[in-house]
N, C-alpha and C positions, 0 to 999 in steps of 0.2 A: 729776733730783732724787733724793736718797738718803734713806733712813729718818731719819737723824739730823737732817737739815734740816727734814723735815716734822714730826718729833716736837717740835723746838724751836718751830716755828711753832704747832703745836697748843697747846703749854703756855703760850705767850706771847700768843696771840690768842684768848681764850675767846669773843669776840663774832663770830668768823668766821662769815659767813652763806653764803658761796658759794666753791667751789674747783673748779678744773679740773685734773685730773692725767692727762689723756689721754696715753697712750703713755709713761708714766714707768716704764720697764722695770726700774728698780732698786729700786722700792718693794716692800715686803712687807706682809703682813697686819698686822704689828706697828704700822706707822705709821698705817694706817687705823683701827685700834683706838684709837690715841691721839687721833686726830681725833674719833672718836665719843665718847670719854670726856670730853675737855676742851672741845670746841666745841659746847656745848649749844644754840646758836642756829642751827646749820647747817640751811639750807633747800634747798641745791642742791649736788650733787656729781657730777662726771664722773670715773669711774675706768676708763673704757673702754680696752681694749687695753693694760692694764698687765700684762705677761706673768707676773709672779711672784705676782700676787694670786689668791686662791682665794675660794670661797664664804664663808670665814670673814670676809672683809672686808664682804660684804653683810650677814651676820649681825650683825656689830658695828654697822653703820650702822642696824640696826633699833632701836637704843637712842636714836636721834635722832628723837624724836617730832615735831619741827617740819619734817621733810623734806617738800619738795613736788616736787622734781625729782631723779631718780636716773638716771644713765646708766652702765650696767654692761655694755656690749657687749664680748663676748669669750667664748672657748671655755669657760673654767672659772670664770667669775665668778658664775654663778647656777645654782641647782638649785631643785627644788620647795620644799625645806625653807627655804632662805634667802629665797625670794620670798614664801612664805606668812608667815614671821616678819616680814618687812618690811611686808607689807600689814596684818597684825594690829596692828603697833606704830605705824604711820605713816598714820593715816586721812586726812590732808590731802594725800596724794600727788596731784599733778596730771599728772605726766609721768613715764613709765618707759621705759627703753630696755634691753631684754635681747637685742638682736640678736646673732646668732651663738652664743647659749648653747645647748649641746647637750643639756641635761638638764632642760628645763622642759616640763611637760605642761599640758593644759587645766586641770587641778585648781588649779595655782598661779595661772594667769592669771585664772581665775574668782574666786579669793580676792581678788585685787587689785581686780577690777571690783566685787565685792560690798562690800568693806570700805572702799573709797576712792570715795565718791560724787562727788567733784569731779574725778575723772580725766578728762583731756582728750586726752592723747596716749599711745598705746600702740604700742611697737615690740617685737616678740618673734619669736623663731624657735622654733616648736614642732614636735615630731615629727609630730603629727597634730592638726590643728585640727578640732574637732567642732562640731556645731550648738549644743552647750551653751554654748560661749564666746560665740557670736553672740547666742544667746537671753539670756545674762546681760547683755551690752552693751545690748540692747534694753530689758531690765527695769531696770537700775541706772544706766546711763551715758548718759543722753539728751543730755548736754552734750559728748559726745566730738567732737573736732575732727579728729583724725588717727588713723588705724588702719593699721598696717603689720604684717601678719602673714605670716610665711613658714612653709611646711610644707604637708603634704598636706591639701587641702580638698575632695577629690572627693566626700565624703558630704554636703556642704552644698548643698542645692538652690538654684536661681535665686530661688525665692520667699522664701527666708530673707534673701538679700541685699537683695531689694526691701523686706522688712519693716525691715531695718536702716536703709535709706535713708529710709524714711517716718518711722521712730520717732526718728531722731536729727537734729533740724533744724540742729544746728551742724556736722555732719559735712561736711568739705570735701575730705578726701583719704583714699582707701582703697586700699591696696596688698594685693592678694590673689593667691594662686597657685592657679589652677584650670584644668582643661581640660574640665570637665564641662558647660560651656555657653559660648556666645559672649558675650564682654564687650560687644559692640556694643550689645546690647539694654539693658544697664544704663546705659551711657553715654548712650544716647538717651533713656531714660525718666527718668533721674535726673541731669540735666546739672549740677546744683549741686555734685555730688561729682566730684572728679577720680579716676576709676577707673583704677588702674594695675595692671599684671600683671608679675610677675617673669619 
């Protein structure tokens, strides 16, 4: 797909609620901005692996206050500023995917957790995952179903993961990266959660 096609679609389909643009390598931020401007009922979008898109696309989507699901997996699609803007403007977010994003920190993810109380699925690649993120999930996101975090987690003790499992009754899948403790104990003590390691 090219920009002109998507721009025509945006201008002629103002009631568009969901769109998948996965690996549309010829799209630019201009067409995503048009979607955000004209499709005010948009609730779900996948712009993952669109090589020409930048954080400007995610910033434009922050104007779509009805968004519930955003998939923006890719090297340059998300940074702290864009993610925080999205969280502040789209409080109904239920599912976010910022996999492979190289420029997101705990601060941005904590903002999503705090401002989007209905969040159920989080996939993100952080440079360093700290206890703050997990504590925020325990405090604000008790309905989380899936948690997939990549990044260094060596500072998060075993007890914090136990608290997460106890405090989030809906949690069914948690993918974490750690070598600071043996995952076997978590799997044994909290079998309702599918504990995965990268």
